[in-house]
N, C-alpha and C positions, 0 to 999 in steps of 0.2 A: 660915430653916429650909427645906430642900428636901424635898419629898415624893418618896419612892422609887417606882420603877416597879412593884414588887410590890404596894405599898400602893394605888396607883392602879388596878391590875388587880383587886385584891380588892374595892375600893370599887365599881368598875364592875360586877363580877359580882354583888355584893350588891344593887345598885340594879336590875339587870336581873331578878334573881330576885324582888324585891319587885314590880316592875311586872307581871311575868308572873303572879304570885300574885294580884294584885288585879284584873287585867283579865279580861274574858270575851270569848268569841268572838262576833263580830257578822258575819253573812253579808250582804254587800252585793250586791244584784241590779242589774246594769246593764241598759240598754235591749237588747231582743232583737235579734239579727242575723237579717235576712231575706234569703234568696238564692233565686234561681229554681231550680226543681226540675230536676235533671239528667236525669230520666227522661221528662218530658212537656213539652209546649209550654204556656207561660203565656198566658192570655187577659187582656190588660190592660184591656179594656173591662168585662168582668164580674168582674175581680179574682179569678180562680180558674183551675183547670186547664182546658185546652181539650178534654181527653180524648183527645188524639192523642199516641201514644208517640214518643219520639225514638229509642228502642232498636230493634234488629232482633228478629225473631221467635225467634231462638235464645238471647237473653239471659234471665237468670232474673227480671228485673224487667219483662219485656215483658207488656203487657196488650192485649187486643183490644177489649173493651167494659167499661163501668163506670168505676170511678175508679182513679187511679194508686196503686199499692201503696207508693210512696215518700212522696208528699206528701198522700195520702188525699184527692185532689181539690181541694186548696187552690191548687196551682200554685207555691207557695213553701214552702221548708223553713225553719222558725223554730228558732233555736238560743238557748236561754236562757244568759245569762252571769252567773256569780256568783263572788264572791271572799270568802274568810273573812279578817277582820282582827281584831286584838286592840284592845280599848278599855275604858276605865273607864265602866261603865254606871250611871247614876243615875236611878232611877224617881222621879217626882214631885219634880223639883228645886226648891229653895227652900221646900219644905214648904207649897206653895200650898194653902190651906184650901179653895178652890173646886175643887181637883183631887182631893180626898179621895173615899173611897167614898161613893156616893150611892145612895139608893133612890127610884125613881120608879115610875109606873104601867107604864112600858115594861120595867122590870127593874132589875137592879143594875148600876151603872156604877163602874168603878175609875179608877185613875190613867191619864190618857190621854197625858201628856207624859213624854218620856224624854230625857235628855241624855247624850251620849257624848263622852268626852274621849279623843283619840287623837293619833297622830303627824301632823304637818302634811303629810307626803308623800301622804296620802290625800285632799287637798283636791279635786283634779279628780274622783276616784272618787266622793266624797260629793256634789259639786255636780251630777254627771250621773247619779246613781243613780235607778232607778225606785222602789225601796223597799228596806228592810233588814229582816232577821229577827233579833230579839233575844229570847232565851229562848223561842223557838218562836212569837213574836207578830210579825205583819207591821206595820211602822211606816213612815210616809211622812215626808219632810222637811218640817218646819214653816217654818223660816227658813233663809236662806242660811248655810252654815257660816262661822264666824269663827275667826281665828287670834289667840290671846292670848299675851303674853309678850314678852320682849326677846331679841334676837339669836338664838342657836341654842338657847335655853332656852324655846322657844315650844311651844304645843300647839294642836290643832285641836278646836273645840267644835262639835258638830252637835246641833241640836234636832229631835226627831222627835215625831210624834203617832200614836196608834192609836185606832180606834173599836171595838176588840174589847171585849166585855163579859165580866166575870168570871162564872163559873158559880154559880148560886144554891146555897147550902148547902155550898159547897166550902171556905169560909173563905179563899179565894184573894183576894189583893189585888194588883192590877196596878200 
């Protein structure tokens, strides 16, 4: 029995709708890009701006004294890099009893581990990420990401942790 083209397209569309319905947005922050300021000279010894402008007196970013208006005296311009991806987010994987809500003298602690299942094309992005933001909570990579599955039916699993505490009296469980 041969499966028709229309049936395959309908199945693929249904599976894609299911995956997008179950997955959530995860924002992955990569390492920041640092580049020398185009408006002032960088002092490599002190790791900050030298306070001497590169621009001429007629330019709008020209300064005579004080700090550079572009880099604010740092000598480098830092650019934050982030990318939003879709993944299946599982808080407290495997129902770890040690990872449940705990009450201590320091306060209330919630689930600190999270597992994300995603497409294997994000392997390099996850390996080199600084941190990720899941449901508004910053999480860091706990273990190197692993690929599970066979052939082209594989998925990437990343384990992250957070040290954010739940708010007292909110009924919130992380």
